[in-house]
Z-matrix of the N, CA and C atoms (Angstrom, degrees):
N
C 1 1.448
C 2 1.528 1 108.90
N 3 1.320 2 114.83 1 116.55
C 4 1.449 3 120.28 2 172.88
C 5 1.527 4 108.77 3 -147.28
N 6 1.317 5 116.27 4 169.75
C 7 1.453 6 120.22 5 -176.19
C 8 1.527 7 111.93 6 -60.08
N 9 1.311 8 117.36 7 -40.46
C 10 1.468 9 121.02 8 -177.31
C 11 1.524 10 111.87 9 -64.10
N 12 1.321 11 118.21 10 -45.56
C 13 1.460 12 119.85 11 179.82
C 14 1.528 13 111.39 12 -67.39
N 15 1.309 14 117.12 13 -34.74
C 16 1.456 15 119.44 14 175.63
C 17 1.528 16 110.68 15 -67.93
N 18 1.332 17 116.72 16 -40.59
C 19 1.461 18 120.72 17 179.20
C 20 1.516 19 110.71 18 -60.93
N 21 1.319 20 117.15 19 -44.19
C 22 1.462 21 121.64 20 178.86
C 23 1.520 22 111.72 21 -62.53
N 24 1.332 23 116.30 22 -31.46
C 25 1.455 24 121.15 23 179.28
C 26 1.533 25 111.90 24 -83.21
N 27 1.333 26 116.82 25 -3.87
C 28 1.456 27 120.44 26 179.58
C 29 1.517 28 114.30 27 79.98
N 30 1.326 29 115.74 28 20.74
C 31 1.455 30 120.89 29 -178.78
C 32 1.529 31 108.55 30 -108.26
N 33 1.313 32 116.21 31 139.18
C 34 1.461 33 120.36 32 178.52
C 35 1.529 34 109.48 33 -101.11
N 36 1.296 35 116.13 34 139.84
C 37 1.463 36 121.43 35 174.86
C 38 1.519 37 108.98 36 -104.98
N 39 1.307 38 116.27 37 137.44
C 40 1.456 39 120.82 38 177.77
C 41 1.514 40 110.48 39 -95.22
N 42 1.299 41 114.77 40 -171.15
C 43 1.458 42 119.71 41 176.94
C 44 1.518 43 108.26 42 -127.72
N 45 1.286 44 116.14 43 156.30
C 46 1.451 45 120.98 44 -179.58
C 47 1.510 46 111.09 45 -91.57
N 48 1.299 47 116.04 46 162.64
C 49 1.457 48 121.16 47 178.10
C 50 1.521 49 108.71 48 -146.71
N 51 1.285 50 115.20 49 152.22
C 52 1.456 51 121.74 50 176.12
C 53 1.520 52 107.06 51 -123.46
N 54 1.310 53 116.07 52 121.06
C 55 1.460 54 120.97 53 179.00
C 56 1.520 55 108.22 54 -108.13
N 57 1.299 56 115.58 55 129.46
C 58 1.456 57 120.60 56 179.00
C 59 1.521 58 107.07 57 -116.54
N 60 1.319 59 115.72 58 120.16
C 61 1.457 60 122.04 59 -176.93
C 62 1.519 61 109.14 60 -128.64
N 63 1.301 62 114.99 61 156.28
C 64 1.460 63 118.43 62 173.95
C 65 1.527 64 109.26 63 -109.62
N 66 1.320 65 116.36 64 -174.59
C 67 1.458 66 120.83 65 -175.75
C 68 1.528 67 112.62 66 -69.14
N 69 1.318 68 118.09 67 -9.02
C 70 1.459 69 121.43 68 179.98
C 71 1.532 70 112.33 69 -92.84
N 72 1.310 71 117.18 70 -4.53
C 73 1.459 72 121.19 71 -179.21
C 74 1.527 73 109.79 72 -76.05
N 75 1.311 74 115.88 73 126.91
C 76 1.461 75 120.66 74 176.61
C 77 1.529 76 107.83 75 -79.79
N 78 1.313 77 116.66 76 117.59
C 79 1.462 78 121.44 77 -176.63
C 80 1.524 79 111.07 78 -63.67
N 81 1.318 80 117.66 79 -37.56
C 82 1.468 81 120.41 80 178.93
C 83 1.526 82 109.73 81 -61.95
N 84 1.328 83 117.28 82 -45.11
C 85 1.469 84 120.21 83 178.56
C 86 1.521 85 111.31 84 -64.72
N 87 1.317 86 117.36 85 -38.87
C 88 1.457 87 121.40 86 178.97
C 89 1.530 88 110.59 87 -63.38
N 90 1.324 89 116.52 88 -46.36
C 91 1.468 90 120.74 89 178.94
C 92 1.519 91 110.03 90 -62.41
N 93 1.313 92 117.03 91 -39.37
C 94 1.464 93 120.99 92 179.90
C 95 1.533 94 110.90 93 -62.46
N 96 1.312 95 116.96 94 -42.93
C 97 1.468 96 120.92 95 178.02
C 98 1.529 97 110.61 96 -63.65
N 99 1.328 98 116.99 97 -43.33
C 100 1.464 99 120.45 98 179.28
C 101 1.525 100 111.31 99 -64.54
N 102 1.324 101 116.96 100 -43.15
C 103 1.466 102 119.85 101 178.49
C 104 1.521 103 111.17 102 -65.77
N 105 1.322 104 117.05 103 -37.53
C 106 1.470 105 120.51 104 176.55
C 107 1.533 106 109.60 105 -59.12
N 108 1.321 107 116.77 106 -44.45
C 109 1.461 108 121.05 107 178.30
C 110 1.524 109 110.80 108 -60.77
N 111 1.334 110 117.42 109 -50.54
C 112 1.458 111 120.52 110 -175.33
C 113 1.520 112 112.83 111 -70.85
N 114 1.329 113 118.75 112 -23.99
C 115 1.467 114 120.18 113 175.35
C 116 1.520 115 110.47 114 -59.69
N 117 1.318 116 116.48 115 -36.36
C 118 1.467 117 120.21 116 -176.70
C 119 1.517 118 113.87 117 -99.04
N 120 1.314 119 117.87 118 -20.80
C 121 1.457 120 120.46 119 -177.20
C 122 1.520 121 113.64 120 -98.02
N 123 1.316 122 118.01 121 -9.32
C 124 1.456 123 121.26 122 176.90
C 125 1.523 124 109.31 123 -67.56
N 126 1.317 125 116.95 124 146.26
C 127 1.467 126 119.92 125 178.01
C 128 1.524 127 110.79 126 -70.44
N 129 1.326 128 117.65 127 -22.65
C 130 1.454 129 121.24 128 177.56
C 131 1.512 130 114.97 129 76.27
N 132 1.323 131 117.55 130 12.62
C 133 1.470 132 120.37 131 -178.18
C 134 1.519 133 112.68 132 -73.02
N 135 1.317 134 117.55 133 -29.63
C 136 1.459 135 119.12 134 -177.66
C 137 1.532 136 110.21 135 -114.91
N 138 1.313 137 115.26 136 152.48
C 139 1.464 138 121.47 137 -177.13
C 140 1.525 139 113.16 138 -60.14
N 141 1.345 140 119.66 139 -43.18
C 142 1.472 141 117.55 140 179.48
C 143 1.526 142 112.93 141 -58.09
N 144 1.313 143 117.39 142 -38.12
C 145 1.470 144 119.25 143 179.07
C 146 1.522 145 111.40 144 -75.22
N 147 1.304 146 116.21 145 -44.73
C 148 1.462 147 121.05 146 -173.76
C 149 1.530 148 111.77 147 -70.57
N 150 1.312 149 117.57 148 -47.53
C 151 1.459 150 121.39 149 -175.10
C 152 1.526 151 111.56 150 -101.69
N 153 1.322 152 116.46 151 -40.99
C 154 1.465 153 120.37 152 -176.95
C 155 1.516 154 113.42 153 -62.92
N 156 1.309 155 117.24 154 -39.66
C 157 1.465 156 120.01 155 179.80
C 158 1.520 157 110.62 156 -66.62
N 159 1.322 158 116.62 157 -38.99
C 160 1.465 159 120.88 158 177.16
C 161 1.524 160 110.66 159 -63.56
N 162 1.325 161 116.93 160 -45.45
C 163 1.470 162 121.06 161 179.58
C 164 1.532 163 110.46 162 -63.31
N 165 1.328 164 116.83 163 -42.80
C 166 1.462 165 120.21 164 178.96
C 167 1.530 166 110.20 165 -61.38
N 168 1.333 167 116.41 166 -41.52
C 169 1.464 168 120.13 167 178.41
C 170 1.529 169 110.49 168 -61.34
N 171 1.320 170 117.01 169 -44.38
C 172 1.470 171 121.08 170 -179.67
C 173 1.532 172 111.17 171 -60.89
N 174 1.318 173 116.74 172 -41.01
C 175 1.466 174 120.58 173 179.13
C 176 1.524 175 110.51 174 -65.55
N 177 1.328 176 116.66 175 -47.36
C 178 1.468 177 120.58 176 -178.98
C 179 1.527 178 110.43 177 -65.96
N 180 1.310 179 117.34 178 -34.60
C 181 1.470 180 121.08 179 176.74
C 182 1.535 181 109.93 180 -62.50
N 183 1.324 182 117.21 181 -44.67
C 184 1.472 183 120.27 182 177.83
C 185 1.535 184 110.80 183 -63.09
N 186 1.331 185 116.24 184 -40.93
C 187 1.467 186 120.02 185 178.35
C 188 1.530 187 109.94 186 -61.07
N 189 1.318 188 117.17 187 -43.65
C 190 1.469 189 120.84 188 -178.02
C 191 1.527 190 112.16 189 -66.46
N 192 1.325 191 116.36 190 -22.30
C 193 1.469 192 121.05 191 178.38
C 194 1.526 193 112.05 192 -94.84
N 195 1.340 194 116.84 193 3.31
C 196 1.446 195 121.11 194 179.64
C 197 1.519 196 113.62 195 78.35
N 198 1.332 197 117.42 196 16.94
C 199 1.457 198 121.74 197 -177.65
C 200 1.526 199 112.68 198 -112.65
N 201 1.327 200 116.95 199 7.01
C 202 1.456 201 120.81 200 -178.82
C 203 1.516 202 111.95 201 -70.79
N 204 1.314 203 115.79 202 156.19
C 205 1.466 204 122.07 203 177.87
C 206 1.520 205 108.51 204 -114.91
N 207 1.315 206 115.61 205 144.16
C 208 1.455 207 121.36 206 -176.96
C 209 1.529 208 111.52 207 -55.93
N 210 1.327 209 117.50 208 -40.96
C 211 1.464 210 120.17 209 -178.09
C 212 1.536 211 112.75 210 -66.20
N 213 1.332 212 117.80 211 -19.41
C 214 1.460 213 120.11 212 177.63
C 215 1.524 214 111.97 213 -69.12
N 216 1.321 215 117.15 214 -24.10
C 217 1.466 216 119.87 215 178.60
C 218 1.522 217 111.05 216 -61.43
N 219 1.331 218 117.31 217 -32.10
C 220 1.462 219 120.22 218 176.82
C 221 1.526 220 111.15 219 -62.02
N 222 1.319 221 116.59 220 -34.34
C 223 1.472 222 120.04 221 178.32
C 224 1.521 223 111.75 222 -68.25
N 225 1.317 224 116.93 223 -26.24
C 226 1.473 225 120.37 224 179.26
C 227 1.526 226 111.43 225 -83.41
N 228 1.320 227 117.75 226 -31.09
C 229 1.458 228 120.15 227 -173.13
C 230 1.514 229 114.53 228 -107.87
N 231 1.315 230 117.70 229 -21.07
C 232 1.446 231 120.72 230 -174.98
C 233 1.515 232 112.36 231 -102.43
N 234 1.331 233 115.53 232 175.67
C 235 1.469 234 119.45 233 178.07
C 236 1.525 235 110.52 234 -67.62
N 237 1.310 236 114.97 235 156.20
C 238 1.473 237 120.61 236 179.40
C 239 1.525 238 109.74 237 -60.93
N 240 1.298 239 115.74 238 144.40
C 241 1.466 240 120.63 239 -179.32
C 242 1.504 241 110.14 240 -110.46
């Protein structure tokens, strides 16, 4: 397994990250930053990455502005409807 053999097979490899937060870190803001990153860094080949990440960002953005709805949380945690 190496990057070249995966590339030839048409598969993309990601990279890992370690996030260290303290009790003062706002989880909503953290998720928003991560979703912002993945909206632009996703390869966009599959619908969950291309559209789902954008939708998740929009929901978290509304939550961070105090305009989120409780039922939207199901869209973040549950299967697509």
